[in-house]
N, C-alpha and C positions, 0 to 999 in steps of 0.2 A: 295654729300658731300664726300670728300676724307679724311678719317682718317687713320693715320699710327699708328697702335697699338705697333709697335716696336720702335718708335721714343722716344728720350729722352725728347722731348717736351710734356708737359702734354696734355692729351686728351681734357680737357675743353678749353685750349688755342687754340687747333686745331679747335675746334668747333667755337670759336669766329672768328678765322681767315677765316674759310670757309664761315661763314655768311657775314663777311665783303667783301670777294671776290664776293659773289653772289650779294651783294648790289652794288658794284662798276661796275660789269658787267651788271647790269640792270635786273638780274634774280629776285631780290627782290627790292621793291620800298619803298621810305620813306612813312611811315604811314601804311604799310602793316603788317598784323598780321602774327606772326611767328607760326609754328606748336606748339601744346602743348608740354610740356616737355616730357611727356610719349610717345607721337607719334614720336617725333624726336629721342628719345632714342631708340625706337624700330626700327626705320628706319635705324639708323647707328649702331645698335647693341652695345649700351653702357648702363651703369647703369643710370637710371633716375636722380640720384644724380649728375652725371657728367654734364648733360644738365642743371640741376637746378643751378649748380655752374656757368656754362657759362652764363646763362641768368642773374644771379645776378651780375656777373662781368660786363657784358655789360651794365646793368642798372647803376651800379656805375660809369662806364666810360662815361655815357651819350649817349650811342648808341641806347638804347631801353627804353621803358617805359611800366610798367605793369599797366593795368587797371583792378582793382579788379572785378572779375566775368566775364571779357571779354577776358583776355589774355594778351600776350606780343606783343608789336608793335614796329616796327622800328621807331625811332624818326623822325619826319618830320621837319628836320632842315638842311638847306643847308650848314651851317658851319660845321656840323658833317660830312657831305659827303666830304667836302673839306679836313678836317683833316684826314679822313680815307684814302683818295687817297694819300695824302701827306705821311702819315705813311707807307703805302704799297709801295710807290715808294722808300722811304728811305731804307726800308728793302730789297727790290729787288736789289737796287744798291749796298748796303753793301754786300749782299750775293754774287753778281756777282764779285765784286772786291776781296773779300776774296778768292773766288774760283780761280780767275785768278792768284792771288799772290801765292796760294798754287800750281799752275801749273808751277810756275817759271817765270811768266811774270812781267816785270817792268812797272812802271807807264806810260812811253812813249809808250810802246808796247800796253798797254790796251787802251790808248787814240786813238792810230792809228787804232786798231781793231774796236773800236766803230765808229770812223769817217768813215772808209771804209764801214762798214755795213750800216750806215745811208745813205751814198752816193748811195749804191746799192739799197736801199729801195726807194730812191727818183727816181732813174732811172727806177725802176720797176713800179712805179705809173704813 
């Protein structure tokens, strides 16, 4: 889990995003138990209250469910997975476009670069 303590982005949100990435990459599976709040806090060297907030937010967003006395589990719901992937794709595309524009590229240039890279990928496969 990669947390940037210097980012303007809140740490608890970074924890949520990292868990979502692990889920999409298959490192975590639907129905799988997450580490206890204390264990994860110790592993990533943050206050347990930060992890508690991340888990609470994920539960409110429908990503996880807490089973009293058993722990916090990734929700076993295919629709949740679809939404996570969609949200992550939107974020990645927006960040890419924002960065390209800040580098001075126009829309046509961005589209051309994307198309050229996709063609190269197809040729490499």
